[in-house]
Backbone as ProteinMPNN parsed JSONL, in Angstrom:
{"seq_chain_A": "MKRKKALCFEFKVMNHIIFRTIQRRLTEAGFDEVTVMHGHIMGYLYANSDHDIYARDIAKTFEIGKSSVTNILQLMEEKGYLTLDPDERDGRLKKICLTEKGKETQRQTMALIDKMHEDLEEGITEEEKQTFFRVAEKMKKNAAKPLNQ", "coords_chain_A": {"N_chain_A": [[31.764, 7.842, 20.679], [30.024, 5.028, 20.14], [26.615, 4.112, 19.106], [23.932, 1.726, 19.987], [22.199, -0.694, 17.889], [18.865, 0.294, 16.754], [15.772, -1.067, 16.803], [13.989, 0.502, 15.508], [14.844, 1.917, 13.847], [16.111, 0.523, 12.169], [13.683, -0.98, 10.978], [12.956, 1.421, 9.658], [14.916, 1.662, 7.907], [14.587, -0.656, 6.275], [11.988, -0.691, 5.461], [12.232, 1.728, 3.744], [14.165, 0.243, 1.758], [12.409, -2.24, 0.79], [10.424, -0.245, 0.018], [12.342, 1.219, -2.405], [12.834, -1.119, -4.092], [10.629, -2.681, -5.085], [9.412, -0.624, -6.677], [11.754, -0.098, -8.498], [11.627, -2.87, -9.179], [8.896, -2.587, -10.443], [8.906, -0.635, -12.713], [10.956, -1.845, -14.316], [9.17, -3.7, -15.272], [7.947, -2.303, -16.865], [5.772, -0.826, -15.33], [6.007, 1.889, -15.05], [4.672, 4.487, -14.409], [3.273, 3.222, -12.514], [2.861, 3.992, -8.908], [4.225, 3.497, -5.399], [2.242, 3.836, -3.936], [-0.027, 3.704, -5.322], [-0.533, 1.155, -6.126], [-1.058, 0.234, -3.634], [-3.523, 1.194, -3.839], [-5.047, 0.392, -5.498], [-4.717, -2.171, -5.14], [-6.458, -2.092, -2.557], [-8.541, -1.455, -3.507], [-9.47, -3.49, -5.804], [-9.722, -5.887, -4.05], [-11.992, -5.195, -2.926], [-14.026, -4.803, -4.28], [-16.613, -5.657, -4.558], [-18.086, -3.685, -2.842], [-19.29, -0.381, -2.98], [-16.461, 1.928, -2.744], [-15.194, 4.838, -1.74], [-13.52, 8.401, -1.549], [-12.974, 9.274, 1.057], [-12.445, 6.568, 2.254], [-10.644, 5.597, 0.874], [-9.057, 7.612, 2.188], [-9.284, 6.624, 5.049], [-8.354, 3.705, 5.543], [-5.558, 4.135, 4.37], [-4.528, 6.103, 5.716], [-3.881, 8.987, 5.186], [-4.226, 12.494, 3.798], [-7.157, 13.903, 2.751], [-7.106, 16.022, 1.021], [-4.569, 14.743, -0.161], [-5.472, 12.499, -1.399], [-7.339, 12.84, -3.128], [-5.835, 14.406, -4.41], [-4.29, 11.765, -5.586], [-6.1, 10.417, -6.532], [-7.428, 11.746, -8.909], [-4.823, 11.895, -10.3], [-4.391, 9.114, -11.051], [-6.797, 8.542, -12.335], [-6.32, 10.088, -14.557], [-4.409, 8.699, -15.823], [-5.844, 6.186, -16.503], [-6.693, 4.573, -14.834], [-8.519, 4.214, -12.938], [-11.854, 5.164, -12.375], [-13.937, 7.943, -11.35], [-17.391, 8.049, -10.268], [-20.08, 9.287, -10.028], [-21.941, 9.127, -7.036], [-25.318, 7.528, -6.782], [-27.18, 8.004, -5.018], [-26.028, 10.231, -3.705], [-24.749, 12.717, -5.193], [-22.41, 14.183, -4.248], [-20.705, 12.76, -3.794], [-18.53, 10.495, -4.985], [-17.83, 7.604, -6.501], [-15.538, 4.705, -6.467], [-14.284, 3.446, -9.062], [-12.448, 0.634, -10.642], [-10.79, 0.261, -13.611], [-10.715, -1.521, -16.786], [-7.875, -1.661, -17.144], [-6.858, -0.503, -14.806], [-7.455, -2.925, -13.328], [-6.226, -5.117, -14.524], [-3.644, -4.036, -14.28], [-3.248, -4.095, -11.995], [-3.368, -7.068, -11.415], [-1.049, -7.823, -12.523], [1.11, -6.417, -11.351], [0.494, -7.346, -8.704], [1.516, -10.208, -9.275], [4.177, -9.689, -9.048], [5.194, -8.197, -7.066], [4.03, -10.431, -5.138], [6.686, -12.248, -5.998], [8.296, -10.635, -4.884], [7.732, -10.884, -2.084], [8.61, -13.781, -1.903], [11.419, -13.47, -2.283], [11.824, -12.434, -0.357], [11.353, -13.584, 1.996], [13.237, -15.498, 1.546], [14.637, -18.157, 2.991], [13.85, -18.192, 5.75], [12.663, -19.17, 8.508], [9.592, -20.775, 9.388], [9.26, -20.233, 12.02], [10.594, -17.958, 12.768], [9.391, -16.243, 11.427], [6.775, -16.424, 12.346], [8.11, -15.093, 15.095], [8.897, -12.681, 14.365], [6.429, -11.295, 13.377], [5.643, -11.247, 15.962], [6.988, -9.275, 17.661], [6.79, -7.022, 16.042], [4.033, -6.387, 16.291], [4.276, -5.645, 19.249], [6.01, -3.74, 19.007], [3.944, -2.049, 17.456], [2.291, -1.771, 19.379], [3.345, -0.178, 21.263], [4.251, 1.84, 20.176], [2.232, 3.387, 19.977], [1.323, 3.674, 22.37], [0.584, 6.822, 24.792], [2.964, 9.38, 25.314], [3.395, 9.755, 28.44], [3.347, 7.462, 29.508]], "CA_chain_A": [[30.436, 6.54, 21.177], [29.055, 3.766, 19.07], [25.352, 3.833, 19.434], [23.128, 0.422, 19.659], [21.079, -0.659, 17.122], [17.754, 0.258, 17.478], [14.983, -1.56, 16.093], [13.059, 1.189, 14.825], [15.705, 2.626, 12.752], [16.402, -1.001, 11.094], [12.716, -0.96, 10.226], [12.664, 2.097, 8.473], [15.88, 0.998, 6.585], [13.921, -1.948, 5.813], [10.801, 0.059, 4.645], [13.229, 1.968, 2.314], [14.937, -0.35, 0.725], [11.688, -2.815, 0.376], [9.777, 0.236, -1.412], [12.978, 1.215, -3.424], [13.011, -2.885, -4.566], [9.256, -2.876, -5.537], [9.599, 0.562, -7.894], [12.29, -0.651, -9.476], [10.755, -3.893, -10.434], [7.601, -2.098, -11.33], [9.49, 0.096, -13.656], [11.547, -3.01, -14.827], [8.063, -4.84, -15.853], [7.292, -1.325, -17.542], [5.067, -0.134, -14.733], [6.667, 3.152, -14.206], [3.93, 5.383, -13.999], [2.733, 2.913, -10.784], [3.683, 4.158, -7.791], [3.58, 2.096, -4.672], [0.5, 3.989, -3.386], [-1.344, 3.645, -6.401], [-0.654, 0.074, -6.158], [-2.256, 0.107, -2.773], [-5.119, 1.526, -3.709], [-5.497, -0.725, -6.718], [-4.749, -3.652, -4.491], [-7.74, -2.351, -1.984], [-9.934, -1.08, -4.598], [-9.635, -5.19, -6.222], [-10.215, -6.694, -2.792], [-13.363, -4.704, -1.97], [-14.934, -4.513, -5.58], [-17.662, -6.024, -4.006], [-18.786, -2.573, -2.356], [-18.719, 0.879, -3.011], [-15.599, 2.516, -1.992], [-15.411, 6.632, -1.606], [-12.4, 8.713, -0.982], [-12.722, 9.023, 2.641], [-12.367, 4.742, 2.919], [-9.101, 5.805, 0.678], [-8.082, 8.112, 3.492], [-9.066, 6.193, 6.343], [-7.458, 2.88, 5.127], [-4.278, 4.163, 4.287], [-4.064, 6.894, 7.109], [-3.729, 9.569, 4.494], [-5.232, 13.504, 4.161], [-8.297, 13.809, 1.879], [-6.537, 16.448, -0.301], [-3.577, 13.799, -1.102], [-6.206, 11.261, -1.851], [-7.573, 13.585, -4.164], [-4.761, 14.431, -6.168], [-3.519, 10.482, -6.0], [-7.116, 9.601, -7.44], [-7.462, 12.316, -10.129], [-3.609, 11.01, -11.357], [-4.814, 7.698, -11.271], [-7.88, 8.524, -13.226], [-5.902, 10.488, -15.746], [-3.481, 7.4, -16.077], [-6.632, 5.022, -16.781], [-6.602, 3.157, -13.815], [-9.984, 4.3, -12.24], [-12.844, 6.136, -12.607], [-14.641, 8.491, -9.825], [-18.239, 8.241, -10.725], [-21.221, 9.943, -9.382], [-23.131, 8.057, -6.346], [-26.475, 7.527, -7.222], [-27.961, 8.335, -3.67], [-25.431, 11.661, -2.997], [-24.368, 13.299, -6.464], [-21.679, 14.984, -4.055], [-20.023, 11.747, -3.396], [-17.565, 10.193, -5.672], [-18.058, 5.907, -6.777], [-13.939, 4.604, -7.03], [-14.226, 2.056, -9.842], [-11.078, 0.448, -11.419], [-11.108, -0.08, -15.119], [-9.778, -3.266, -16.993], [-6.512, -1.215, -17.044], [-6.619, -0.617, -13.482], [-7.77, -4.324, -12.946], [-5.211, -6.05, -15.288], [-2.523, -3.834, -13.818], [-3.165, -5.027, -10.426], [-2.875, -8.819, -10.938], [0.484, -7.996, -12.792], [1.574, -6.058, -9.862], [0.649, -8.703, -7.781], [2.459, -11.258, -9.586], [5.711, -9.074, -9.182], [5.222, -8.397, -5.468], [4.343, -11.999, -4.847], [6.991, -12.56, -6.162], [9.238, -9.987, -3.914], [7.692, -11.811, -1.114], [9.032, -14.972, -2.099], [12.361, -13.484, -2.329], [12.233, -11.526, 0.623], [11.628, -14.433, 3.072], [14.329, -16.791, 1.569], [15.835, -18.837, 4.179], [13.566, -17.738, 6.998], [11.691, -20.424, 8.767], [8.159, -19.981, 9.855], [9.107, -19.612, 13.823], [11.317, -16.746, 12.698], [8.341, -15.332, 10.572], [6.013, -15.83, 13.588], [8.7, -14.356, 15.907], [8.781, -11.124, 13.883], [5.158, -10.894, 13.864], [4.927, -10.911, 17.413], [7.991, -8.458, 17.69], [6.382, -6.136, 15.247], [3.054, -6.166, 16.958], [4.499, -5.624, 20.444], [6.254, -2.5, 18.529], [3.07, -1.105, 16.927], [1.327, -1.123, 20.632], [4.244, 0.625, 22.108], [4.658, 3.565, 19.593], [0.471, 3.519, 20.233], [0.921, 4.604, 23.637], [0.659, 8.001, 24.451], [4.183, 9.947, 25.666], [3.55, 9.731, 29.476], [3.097, 6.202, 29.766]], "C_chain_A": [[29.54, 6.11, 20.296], [27.565, 4.095, 20.001], [25.123, 2.366, 19.438], [22.634, 0.559, 18.979], [19.721, -0.352, 17.525], [16.266, -0.182, 16.569], [13.79, -0.71, 15.048], [13.861, 2.001, 13.839], [15.969, 1.146, 11.576], [15.005, -1.512, 10.527], [12.409, 0.096, 9.381], [13.522, 2.298, 7.597], [15.355, 0.171, 5.611], [13.131, -1.691, 4.942], [11.543, 0.546, 3.446], [13.633, 1.233, 0.978], [14.089, -1.544, 0.054], [10.708, -1.807, -0.881], [10.583, 0.416, -2.411], [12.745, 0.132, -4.475], [11.623, -2.666, -5.853], [9.005, -1.901, -6.765], [10.592, 0.178, -8.261], [11.905, -1.826, -10.471], [9.604, -3.306, -10.896], [8.311, -1.537, -12.644], [10.081, -0.646, -14.54], [10.605, -3.835, -16.135], [7.532, -3.961, -16.401], [5.885, -0.752, -17.01], [5.353, 1.227, -14.042], [6.028, 4.239, -14.129], [3.113, 4.746, -12.839], [3.638, 3.159, -9.804], [3.381, 3.291, -6.55], [2.213, 2.43, -3.925], [-0.64, 3.742, -4.194], [-1.295, 1.968, -6.364], [-1.11, -0.642, -4.867], [-3.371, -0.02, -2.903], [-5.512, 1.13, -4.842], [-5.804, -1.6, -5.715], [-6.213, -3.136, -3.925], [-9.039, -2.445, -3.045], [-10.461, -2.643, -5.487], [-10.217, -5.806, -5.482], [-11.648, -6.834, -2.689], [-14.06, -4.275, -3.135], [-16.111, -5.056, -5.316], [-19.041, -4.96, -3.185], [-18.332, -1.566, -2.718], [-17.837, 1.618, -2.383], [-15.13, 3.87, -2.547], [-14.086, 6.692, -1.137], [-11.837, 8.838, 0.517], [-12.324, 7.714, 3.183], [-10.987, 4.548, 2.591], [-8.242, 6.322, 1.976], [-7.974, 7.659, 5.06], [-7.834, 4.746, 6.555], [-6.324, 3.074, 5.004], [-3.537, 5.365, 5.312], [-3.704, 8.339, 6.583], [-4.773, 10.967, 4.455], [-6.199, 13.083, 2.607], [-7.859, 14.412, 0.369], [-5.537, 15.574, -1.055], [-4.465, 13.08, -1.333], [-6.797, 11.676, -3.147], [-6.715, 13.647, -5.175], [-4.151, 13.045, -6.499], [-4.541, 10.251, -7.141], [-7.291, 10.64, -8.897], [-5.738, 12.017, -10.71], [-3.958, 10.091, -11.666], [-6.114, 7.766, -12.201], [-7.492, 9.064, -14.759], [-4.961, 9.397, -16.388], [-4.586, 6.484, -16.6], [-6.82, 4.101, -15.708], [-7.913, 3.08, -13.398], [-10.892, 5.054, -12.951], [-13.512, 6.807, -11.136], [-15.829, 8.899, -10.923], [-19.53, 8.523, -9.803], [-21.974, 8.898, -8.545], [-24.33, 8.315, -6.868], [-27.31, 8.294, -6.167], [-27.29, 9.827, -3.281], [-24.595, 11.7, -4.423], [-22.777, 14.211, -5.799], [-20.372, 14.145, -3.648], [-19.608, 11.288, -4.863], [-17.299, 8.326, -5.6], [-16.164, 5.761, -7.203], [-14.353, 3.222, -7.655], [-12.854, 1.93, -10.504], [-11.682, 0.029, -12.62], [-10.578, -1.1, -15.085], [-8.453, -2.786, -17.148], [-5.892, -1.395, -15.881], [-6.734, -2.431, -13.038], [-6.157, -5.351, -13.402], [-4.348, -5.626, -14.635], [-1.935, -4.257, -12.437], [-2.944, -6.181, -10.071], [-1.465, -8.695, -11.662], [1.139, -7.817, -11.816], [2.012, -7.019, -8.929], [1.307, -9.696, -7.872], [3.875, -10.996, -9.04], [5.871, -9.042, -7.738], [5.018, -9.716, -4.617], [5.6, -12.661, -4.557], [8.439, -11.863, -4.77], [9.04, -10.463, -2.457], [8.313, -13.005, -1.012], [10.952, -14.399, -1.562], [12.815, -12.775, -0.795], [12.748, -12.338, 2.312], [12.429, -15.474, 2.665], [15.16, -17.182, 2.216], [15.248, -18.352, 5.348], [12.322, -18.333, 7.286], [10.31, -19.643, 9.246], [8.064, -19.527, 11.116], [9.79, -18.562, 13.501], [10.103, -15.55, 12.416], [7.445, -14.811, 11.747], [6.679, -14.933, 14.906], [8.984, -12.856, 15.774], [7.729, -10.883, 13.77], [5.029, -10.506, 15.171], [5.648, -9.563, 18.183], [7.059, -7.144, 17.336], [5.083, -5.489, 15.907], [3.119, -5.672, 18.429], [4.876, -4.022, 20.198], [5.04, -1.4, 18.165], [1.96, -0.622, 18.378], [2.464, -0.355, 21.13], [4.256, 1.782, 21.492], [3.403, 4.018, 19.454], [0.377, 4.442, 21.13], [1.404, 6.131, 23.866], [2.214, 8.122, 25.386], [4.579, 9.637, 27.08], [3.73, 8.269, 30.046], [4.578, 5.543, 29.913]], "O_chain_A": [[28.549, 6.659, 19.815], [27.479, 4.264, 21.218], [26.008, 1.668, 18.943], [22.23, 1.707, 18.792], [19.373, -0.721, 18.647], [15.858, 0.571, 15.685], [13.035, -1.148, 14.181], [13.278, 2.746, 13.051], [15.941, 1.106, 10.346], [15.044, -2.396, 9.671], [11.678, -0.108, 8.412], [13.271, 2.945, 6.58], [15.575, 0.219, 4.401], [13.211, -2.151, 3.802], [11.536, -0.029, 2.358], [13.512, 1.465, -0.225], [14.543, -2.032, -0.981], [10.36, -2.138, -2.014], [10.149, 0.015, -3.491], [12.484, 0.447, -5.636], [11.701, -2.547, -7.076], [8.444, -2.333, -7.772], [9.971, -0.516, -9.066], [11.841, -1.917, -11.697], [9.329, -3.667, -12.04], [8.153, -2.212, -13.661], [9.882, -0.301, -15.705], [10.917, -4.306, -17.229], [6.395, -4.296, -16.732], [5.012, -0.316, -17.76], [5.064, 1.59, -12.902], [6.708, 5.196, -13.757], [2.348, 5.46, -12.191], [4.803, 2.769, -9.719], [2.461, 2.473, -6.567], [1.374, 1.652, -3.471], [-1.825, 3.611, -3.889], [-2.396, 1.519, -6.686], [-1.478, -1.817, -4.867], [-4.164, -0.844, -2.449], [-6.553, 1.659, -5.232], [-6.967, -1.831, -5.382], [-7.199, -3.54, -4.542], [-10.011, -3.177, -3.237], [-11.645, -2.855, -5.752], [-11.234, -6.394, -5.852], [-12.357, -7.821, -2.495], [-14.765, -3.278, -2.981], [-16.867, -4.776, -6.246], [-20.236, -5.187, -2.993], [-17.115, -1.471, -2.881], [-18.26, 2.11, -1.337], [-14.724, 3.977, -3.704], [-13.462, 5.79, -0.579], [-10.723, 8.603, 0.987], [-11.92, 7.605, 4.34], [-10.182, 3.875, 3.236], [-7.279, 5.831, 2.563], [-7.18, 7.987, 5.941], [-6.87, 4.684, 7.318], [-5.651, 2.184, 5.525], [-2.339, 5.47, 5.578], [-3.198, 9.051, 7.45], [-5.913, 10.85, 4.905], [-5.958, 12.256, 1.728], [-7.993, 13.946, -0.762], [-5.518, 15.545, -2.286], [-3.75, 12.48, -2.136], [-6.758, 10.95, -4.14], [-6.717, 13.202, -6.323], [-3.519, 12.963, -7.553], [-4.235, 9.987, -8.304], [-7.252, 10.047, -9.976], [-5.728, 11.953, -11.94], [-3.927, 9.972, -12.891], [-6.315, 6.735, -12.843], [-8.028, 8.717, -15.811], [-4.885, 9.381, -17.616], [-4.045, 5.759, -17.435], [-7.097, 2.911, -15.859], [-8.504, 2.001, -13.45], [-10.66, 5.532, -14.061], [-13.541, 6.212, -10.058], [-15.697, 9.599, -11.928], [-19.786, 7.78, -8.855], [-22.554, 7.951, -9.076], [-24.458, 9.386, -7.461], [-28.083, 9.179, -6.532], [-27.97, 10.582, -2.585], [-23.849, 10.766, -4.717], [-22.066, 14.809, -6.607], [-19.298, 14.624, -3.283], [-20.268, 11.659, -5.834], [-16.622, 7.843, -4.692], [-15.597, 6.498, -8.01], [-14.662, 2.196, -7.049], [-12.202, 2.91, -10.866], [-12.809, -0.454, -12.724], [-10.074, -1.697, -14.134], [-7.686, -3.731, -17.334], [-4.873, -2.049, -15.663], [-5.838, -2.938, -12.363], [-5.37, -6.002, -12.715], [-3.79, -6.548, -14.041], [-0.839, -4.577, -11.978], [-2.515, -6.564, -8.982], [-0.667, -9.573, -11.337], [1.769, -8.722, -11.269], [3.097, -7.41, -8.5], [1.772, -10.246, -6.873], [4.62, -11.894, -8.65], [6.652, -9.826, -7.199], [5.686, -10.011, -3.626], [5.863, -13.342, -3.566], [9.2, -12.517, -4.057], [9.988, -10.469, -1.671], [8.606, -13.327, 0.14], [11.557, -14.926, -0.629], [13.948, -12.68, -0.324], [13.597, -12.125, 3.177], [12.406, -16.47, 3.387], [16.323, -16.78, 2.203], [16.084, -18.0, 6.18], [11.253, -18.196, 6.691], [10.052, -18.45, 9.407], [7.221, -18.721, 11.511], [9.454, -17.778, 14.389], [9.936, -14.446, 12.933], [7.258, -13.659, 12.139], [5.972, -14.219, 15.617], [9.222, -12.04, 16.664], [7.662, -9.721, 14.171], [4.369, -9.522, 15.505], [5.085, -8.923, 19.072], [6.665, -6.366, 18.205], [5.009, -4.271, 16.07], [2.056, -5.272, 18.903], [4.343, -3.13, 20.858], [5.092, -0.207, 18.466], [1.196, 0.338, 18.482], [1.854, 0.568, 21.669], [4.272, 2.808, 22.172], [3.276, 5.066, 18.82], [-0.208, 5.525, 21.095], [2.379, 6.615, 23.29], [2.605, 7.162, 26.05], [5.743, 9.297, 27.291], [4.32, 8.11, 31.114], [4.697, 4.343, 30.162]]}, "name": "protein", "num_of_chains": 1, "seq": "MKRKKALCFEFKVMNHIIFRTIQRRLTEAGFDEVTVMHGHIMGYLYANSDHDIYARDIAKTFEIGKSSVTNILQLMEEKGYLTLDPDERDGRLKKICLTEKGKETQRQTMALIDKMHEDLEEGITEEEKQTFFRVAEKMKKNAAKPLNQ"}
């Protein structure tokens, strides 16, 4: 018996293809050390450079565990993308700051990702995009509902 197509499965497949393609394009451009999550974190730090960012902010924003954040940030620091500086008010906290290498990597990776967005949206009308966003929003709300509803 053939199963009907499920939207959530198509999202999963599409997500996998997009992430794999982004990683491949980054590698081809010489950014083989940069993972997709590194890119997201650098983008977040770049966009929020006007205020202090801490590991808890990264954990909350990307919905990942604190130990995972710690490991990711330490690796990014080792690779020279960011620094973890003691907070002046609370020495237990470490402010996360992009280095010049991190800023430049962010600018270059964003150019690649912007090109990917253009490629992905090729031939898709504004009306189709708006329909997609409405459907995706409904699915996110449905996914957040408790099981008994």
